[in-house]
Structures are given as C-alpha cells and as structure tokens.
ChimeraX commands (.cxc) that place a marker at each C-alpha (Angstrom):
marker #1 position 42.64,44.99,-25.01 radius 0.5
marker #1 position 42.19,43.63,-21.49 radius 0.5
marker #1 position 43.49,44.28,-18.30 radius 0.5
marker #1 position 44.44,41.18,-16.11 radius 0.5
marker #1 position 45.59,41.96,-12.81 radius 0.5
marker #1 position 48.94,40.94,-11.77 radius 0.5
marker #1 position 49.34,37.09,-10.90 radius 0.5
marker #1 position 49.00,36.27,-6.95 radius 0.5
marker #1 position 51.28,33.66,-4.86 radius 0.5
marker #1 position 50.05,31.02,-3.82 radius 0.5
marker #1 position 50.68,32.75,0.06 radius 0.5
marker #1 position 48.65,36.20,-1.11 radius 0.5
marker #1 position 45.69,33.84,-1.60 radius 0.5
marker #1 position 45.42,32.97,2.35 radius 0.5
marker #1 position 46.15,36.79,3.10 radius 0.5
marker #1 position 42.94,38.40,4.34 radius 0.5
marker #1 position 40.86,35.34,3.81 radius 0.5
marker #1 position 40.63,33.41,7.16 radius 0.5
marker #1 position 39.12,35.45,9.70 radius 0.5
marker #1 position 40.94,34.78,13.23 radius 0.5
marker #1 position 37.74,33.58,15.16 radius 0.5
marker #1 position 37.51,30.78,12.54 radius 0.5
marker #1 position 41.36,30.19,12.50 radius 0.5
marker #1 position 41.36,30.35,16.25 radius 0.5
marker #1 position 38.53,27.82,15.92 radius 0.5
marker #1 position 40.33,25.21,13.88 radius 0.5
marker #1 position 43.60,25.55,15.78 radius 0.5
marker #1 position 41.47,24.45,19.43 radius 0.5
marker #1 position 39.61,21.16,17.88 radius 0.5
marker #1 position 43.12,20.52,16.06 radius 0.5
marker #1 position 45.04,20.48,19.91 radius 0.5
marker #1 position 41.88,18.57,21.41 radius 0.5
marker #1 position 41.61,16.45,18.25 radius 0.5
marker #1 position 44.90,15.33,17.39 radius 0.5
marker #1 position 46.69,12.39,19.33 radius 0.5
marker #1 position 49.92,13.70,21.01 radius 0.5
marker #1 position 52.74,13.53,18.49 radius 0.5
marker #1 position 55.00,13.45,20.86 radius 0.5
marker #1 position 54.69,11.09,24.16 radius 0.5
marker #1 position 55.50,13.77,26.65 radius 0.5
marker #1 position 52.42,15.25,28.79 radius 0.5
marker #1 position 52.81,17.59,31.18 radius 0.5
marker #1 position 50.64,18.53,34.25 radius 0.5
marker #1 position 49.40,21.92,34.57 radius 0.5
marker #1 position 47.14,23.23,37.53 radius 0.5
marker #1 position 44.09,23.62,35.94 radius 0.5
marker #1 position 43.60,27.02,37.56 radius 0.5
marker #1 position 46.70,28.61,35.74 radius 0.5
marker #1 position 44.91,27.52,33.12 radius 0.5
marker #1 position 41.44,29.25,33.75 radius 0.5
marker #1 position 43.29,32.20,35.01 radius 0.5
marker #1 position 45.33,32.23,31.21 radius 0.5
marker #1 position 42.40,31.54,29.69 radius 0.5
marker #1 position 40.40,34.49,31.23 radius 0.5
marker #1 position 43.10,37.04,30.71 radius 0.5
marker #1 position 42.64,35.50,27.13 radius 0.5
marker #1 position 38.95,36.58,26.37 radius 0.5
marker #1 position 39.94,39.68,28.75 radius 0.5
marker #1 position 42.63,41.13,25.67 radius 0.5
marker #1 position 40.02,39.85,22.78 radius 0.5
marker #1 position 36.29,41.83,24.92 radius 0.5
marker #1 position 38.51,45.01,25.47 radius 0.5
marker #1 position 39.68,44.90,21.77 radius 0.5
marker #1 position 36.46,44.44,20.59 radius 0.5
marker #1 position 35.15,47.41,22.88 radius 0.5
marker #1 position 37.79,49.45,21.89 radius 0.5
marker #1 position 36.74,49.49,18.37 radius 0.5
marker #1 position 32.72,49.76,18.88 radius 0.5
marker #1 position 33.71,52.76,21.39 radius 0.5
marker #1 position 35.61,54.05,18.19 radius 0.5
marker #1 position 32.67,52.86,15.84 radius 0.5
marker #1 position 34.91,51.27,13.35 radius 0.5
marker #1 position 34.47,47.65,12.09 radius 0.5
marker #1 position 35.84,45.21,13.66 radius 0.5
marker #1 position 36.02,43.09,10.27 radius 0.5
marker #1 position 39.25,41.13,10.30 radius 0.5
marker #1 position 38.94,40.92,6.16 radius 0.5
marker #1 position 38.42,44.10,5.44 radius 0.5
marker #1 position 40.92,46.54,7.49 radius 0.5
marker #1 position 40.52,49.01,4.51 radius 0.5
marker #1 position 37.55,50.00,5.65 radius 0.5
marker #1 position 37.99,51.09,9.46 radius 0.5
marker #1 position 37.47,54.56,9.86 radius 0.5
marker #1 position 39.25,55.43,12.84 radius 0.5
marker #1 position 42.83,54.33,14.01 radius 0.5
marker #1 position 42.19,53.20,17.70 radius 0.5
marker #1 position 44.86,53.60,19.90 radius 0.5
marker #1 position 43.68,53.97,23.11 radius 0.5
marker #1 position 42.64,51.19,26.06 radius 0.5
marker #1 position 44.11,47.84,25.47 radius 0.5
marker #1 position 45.28,49.48,22.42 radius 0.5
marker #1 position 48.12,51.08,24.29 radius 0.5
marker #1 position 49.20,48.36,25.34 radius 0.5
marker #1 position 49.05,45.62,21.84 radius 0.5
marker #1 position 48.30,46.70,18.77 radius 0.5
marker #1 position 46.73,43.03,18.34 radius 0.5
marker #1 position 44.74,42.32,21.45 radius 0.5
marker #1 position 42.71,40.11,20.18 radius 0.5
marker #1 position 45.17,37.84,18.54 radius 0.5
marker #1 position 46.80,37.64,21.54 radius 0.5
marker #1 position 43.62,36.47,23.68 radius 0.5
marker #1 position 43.33,33.76,21.50 radius 0.5
marker #1 position 46.89,32.80,21.39 radius 0.5
marker #1 position 46.39,32.78,25.36 radius 0.5
marker #1 position 43.18,31.38,25.18 radius 0.5
marker #1 position 44.88,28.19,23.14 radius 0.5
marker #1 position 47.81,28.30,25.51 radius 0.5
marker #1 position 45.27,27.49,28.47 radius 0.5
marker #1 position 43.71,24.50,26.57 radius 0.5
marker #1 position 47.28,23.18,25.58 radius 0.5
marker #1 position 47.99,23.43,29.46 radius 0.5
marker #1 position 44.53,22.53,30.12 radius 0.5
marker #1 position 45.06,19.23,27.87 radius 0.5
marker #1 position 48.38,18.65,29.18 radius 0.5
marker #1 position 49.61,17.99,25.74 radius 0.5
marker #1 position 53.27,19.14,24.70 radius 0.5
marker #1 position 52.14,18.59,21.22 radius 0.5
marker #1 position 49.07,21.54,21.79 radius 0.5
marker #1 position 51.61,23.66,23.02 radius 0.5
marker #1 position 53.46,23.57,19.29 radius 0.5
marker #1 position 50.64,24.44,17.97 radius 0.5
marker #1 position 50.42,27.86,19.79 radius 0.5
marker #1 position 53.24,29.69,17.94 radius 0.5
marker #1 position 52.29,28.17,14.21 radius 0.5
marker #1 position 49.09,29.99,15.46 radius 0.5
marker #1 position 50.40,33.20,16.12 radius 0.5
marker #1 position 53.08,32.76,12.78 radius 0.5
marker #1 position 50.23,32.10,10.67 radius 0.5
marker #1 position 48.42,35.72,11.77 radius 0.5
marker #1 position 51.46,37.22,11.65 radius 0.5
marker #1 position 51.95,36.30,8.01 radius 0.5
marker #1 position 48.67,35.97,6.62 radius 0.5
marker #1 position 46.57,38.54,8.75 radius 0.5
marker #1 position 48.53,41.20,10.52 radius 0.5
marker #1 position 51.10,42.40,7.96 radius 0.5
marker #1 position 48.50,42.54,5.20 radius 0.5
marker #1 position 46.23,44.50,8.14 radius 0.5
marker #1 position 49.18,46.91,8.63 radius 0.5
marker #1 position 50.12,47.38,5.26 radius 0.5
marker #1 position 46.05,48.64,4.71 radius 0.5
marker #1 position 46.12,51.01,8.13 radius 0.5
marker #1 position 49.71,52.44,6.86 radius 0.5
marker #1 position 48.14,53.24,3.68 radius 0.5
marker #1 position 44.68,54.43,5.14 radius 0.5
marker #1 position 45.85,56.36,8.49 radius 0.5
marker #1 position 50.21,56.92,6.57 radius 0.5
marker #1 position 52.38,58.73,9.31 radius 0.5
marker #1 position 49.99,58.16,12.53 radius 0.5
marker #1 position 49.87,54.90,11.86 radius 0.5
marker #1 position 53.55,54.50,11.17 radius 0.5
marker #1 position 53.77,56.34,14.98 radius 0.5
marker #1 position 51.22,54.06,16.51 radius 0.5
marker #1 position 53.91,51.44,15.33 radius 0.5
marker #1 position 56.77,53.03,16.64 radius 0.5
marker #1 position 54.70,53.30,20.27 radius 0.5
marker #1 position 53.52,49.66,20.39 radius 0.5
marker #1 position 54.18,46.19,20.13 radius 0.5
marker #1 position 53.12,44.03,18.05 radius 0.5
marker #1 position 51.73,41.19,20.35 radius 0.5
marker #1 position 53.18,42.69,23.69 radius 0.5
marker link #1:1,2 radius 0.2
marker link #1:2,3 radius 0.2
marker link #1:3,4 radius 0.2
marker link #1:4,5 radius 0.2
marker link #1:5,6 radius 0.2
marker link #1:6,7 radius 0.2
marker link #1:7,8 radius 0.2
marker link #1:8,9 radius 0.2
marker link #1:9,10 radius 0.2
marker link #1:10,11 radius 0.2
marker link #1:11,12 radius 0.2
marker link #1:12,13 radius 0.2
marker link #1:13,14 radius 0.2
marker link #1:14,15 radius 0.2
marker link #1:15,16 radius 0.2
marker link #1:16,17 radius 0.2
marker link #1:17,18 radius 0.2
marker link #1:18,19 radius 0.2
marker link #1:19,20 radius 0.2
marker link #1:20,21 radius 0.2
marker link #1:21,22 radius 0.2
marker link #1:22,23 radius 0.2
marker link #1:23,24 radius 0.2
marker link #1:24,25 radius 0.2
marker link #1:25,26 radius 0.2
marker link #1:26,27 radius 0.2
marker link #1:27,28 radius 0.2
marker link #1:28,29 radius 0.2
marker link #1:29,30 radius 0.2
marker link #1:30,31 radius 0.2
marker link #1:31,32 radius 0.2
marker link #1:32,33 radius 0.2
marker link #1:33,34 radius 0.2
marker link #1:34,35 radius 0.2
marker link #1:35,36 radius 0.2
marker link #1:36,37 radius 0.2
marker link #1:37,38 radius 0.2
marker link #1:38,39 radius 0.2
marker link #1:39,40 radius 0.2
marker link #1:40,41 radius 0.2
marker link #1:41,42 radius 0.2
marker link #1:42,43 radius 0.2
marker link #1:43,44 radius 0.2
marker link #1:44,45 radius 0.2
marker link #1:45,46 radius 0.2
marker link #1:46,47 radius 0.2
marker link #1:47,48 radius 0.2
marker link #1:48,49 radius 0.2
marker link #1:49,50 radius 0.2
marker link #1:50,51 radius 0.2
marker link #1:51,52 radius 0.2
marker link #1:52,53 radius 0.2
marker link #1:53,54 radius 0.2
marker link #1:54,55 radius 0.2
marker link #1:55,56 radius 0.2
marker link #1:56,57 radius 0.2
marker link #1:57,58 radius 0.2
marker link #1:58,59 radius 0.2
marker link #1:59,60 radius 0.2
marker link #1:60,61 radius 0.2
marker link #1:61,62 radius 0.2
marker link #1:62,63 radius 0.2
marker link #1:63,64 radius 0.2
marker link #1:64,65 radius 0.2
marker link #1:65,66 radius 0.2
marker link #1:66,67 radius 0.2
marker link #1:67,68 radius 0.2
marker link #1:68,69 radius 0.2
marker link #1:69,70 radius 0.2
marker link #1:70,71 radius 0.2
marker link #1:71,72 radius 0.2
marker link #1:72,73 radius 0.2
marker link #1:73,74 radius 0.2
marker link #1:74,75 radius 0.2
marker link #1:75,76 radius 0.2
marker link #1:76,77 radius 0.2
marker link #1:77,78 radius 0.2
marker link #1:78,79 radius 0.2
marker link #1:79,80 radius 0.2
marker link #1:80,81 radius 0.2
marker link #1:81,82 radius 0.2
marker link #1:82,83 radius 0.2
marker link #1:83,84 radius 0.2
marker link #1:84,85 radius 0.2
marker link #1:85,86 radius 0.2
marker link #1:86,87 radius 0.2
marker link #1:87,88 radius 0.2
marker link #1:88,89 radius 0.2
marker link #1:89,90 radius 0.2
marker link #1:90,91 radius 0.2
marker link #1:91,92 radius 0.2
marker link #1:92,93 radius 0.2
marker link #1:93,94 radius 0.2
marker link #1:94,95 radius 0.2
marker link #1:95,96 radius 0.2
marker link #1:96,97 radius 0.2
marker link #1:97,98 radius 0.2
marker link #1:98,99 radius 0.2
marker link #1:99,100 radius 0.2
marker link #1:100,101 radius 0.2
marker link #1:101,102 radius 0.2
marker link #1:102,103 radius 0.2
marker link #1:103,104 radius 0.2
marker link #1:104,105 radius 0.2
marker link #1:105,106 radius 0.2
marker link #1:106,107 radius 0.2
marker link #1:107,108 radius 0.2
marker link #1:108,109 radius 0.2
marker link #1:109,110 radius 0.2
marker link #1:110,111 radius 0.2
marker link #1:111,112 radius 0.2
marker link #1:112,113 radius 0.2
marker link #1:113,114 radius 0.2
marker link #1:114,115 radius 0.2
marker link #1:115,116 radius 0.2
marker link #1:116,117 radius 0.2
marker link #1:117,118 radius 0.2
marker link #1:118,119 radius 0.2
marker link #1:119,120 radius 0.2
marker link #1:120,121 radius 0.2
marker link #1:121,122 radius 0.2
marker link #1:122,123 radius 0.2
marker link #1:123,124 radius 0.2
marker link #1:124,125 radius 0.2
marker link #1:125,126 radius 0.2
marker link #1:126,127 radius 0.2
marker link #1:127,128 radius 0.2
marker link #1:128,129 radius 0.2
marker link #1:129,130 radius 0.2
marker link #1:130,131 radius 0.2
marker link #1:131,132 radius 0.2
marker link #1:132,133 radius 0.2
marker link #1:133,134 radius 0.2
marker link #1:134,135 radius 0.2
marker link #1:135,136 radius 0.2
marker link #1:136,137 radius 0.2
marker link #1:137,138 radius 0.2
marker link #1:138,139 radius 0.2
marker link #1:139,140 radius 0.2
marker link #1:140,141 radius 0.2
marker link #1:141,142 radius 0.2
marker link #1:142,143 radius 0.2
marker link #1:143,144 radius 0.2
marker link #1:144,145 radius 0.2
marker link #1:145,146 radius 0.2
marker link #1:146,147 radius 0.2
marker link #1:147,148 radius 0.2
marker link #1:148,149 radius 0.2
marker link #1:149,150 radius 0.2
marker link #1:150,151 radius 0.2
marker link #1:151,152 radius 0.2
marker link #1:152,153 radius 0.2
marker link #1:153,154 radius 0.2
marker link #1:154,155 radius 0.2
marker link #1:155,156 radius 0.2
marker link #1:156,157 radius 0.2
marker link #1:157,158 radius 0.2
marker link #1:158,159 radius 0.2
marker link #1:159,160 radius 0.2
view
C-alpha cells in the first residue's frame, strides 16, 4: 500500500513558492513595461516618490536587520525553519515590514511613472502576498510558536 499526499488545489501550489523579492521584481518590471491600460495619468512630485521609496527601503532593511540580530532565517519560503519569533524593533509596528516595504517601493515607482494602471498593481501585489505568502507563513509560525504567536498577532497588525 502506498501513501499519497492529499490532492492540492491549484491555489495551494503557489503558496510559499514565489520568493516575495522575486514577486516584487516582477510587479516592478510589469509596472514599468505595461502600457497605460487606463488613459489617465497623474503627476506626482518626484521628491514625494523618492521619500516614499526611502521609507519602503527602510522598512525592508529594518525587517532584515531584526532577523539578523535574532539569528533566525530570512527565508520566506520555509517559515517553519524560524528559530525565533521576532517581535522587537520594526516588528512592534507591523508583522510584515519587508512586504510593507516592497508595497511602498511599488507605490513610489507608480508615483514616479505617473501611471494610474501602475497604482492598481500595488493592491494586487498586496493581495497576492496576503493569500499565497503571509497566511501560509502565519500558519507555520502559529504551529511553531503557538500562543506566543497568537498573542503577538493580537498586539500587532499584519500590515500597519
């Protein structure tokens, strides 16, 4: 008798498979290359876009640095390998500073390009991350850290 794993739906095949930094790169390139689907363009200050990009980069770097200080994995594809639940530093403000940083960087790029269609990609990026990355990560972290993770989730929001 052979044991088989339960059948997976198509949605579950994508869970924890695409590294968020690769997804960010795909969305950024798409934003840059896609023609304006909507004929509406807008003008935003390049300085505002630059400041938003700096904020996004700061969120990303602060998240990575907190993981390094805790000496735990930054690998988003295998959250079960986490050795420490990081709840200090930027993780007191948001449970997903790196993903929030990527979203802010995409928003800054859309502002810089002045494409309304680019702005529409940002919530799509966030929705994809929420479904295929964040929720599976949260399940793995809850299995690993139990009540400690549940209490952390009650104190700190997923995004902001």
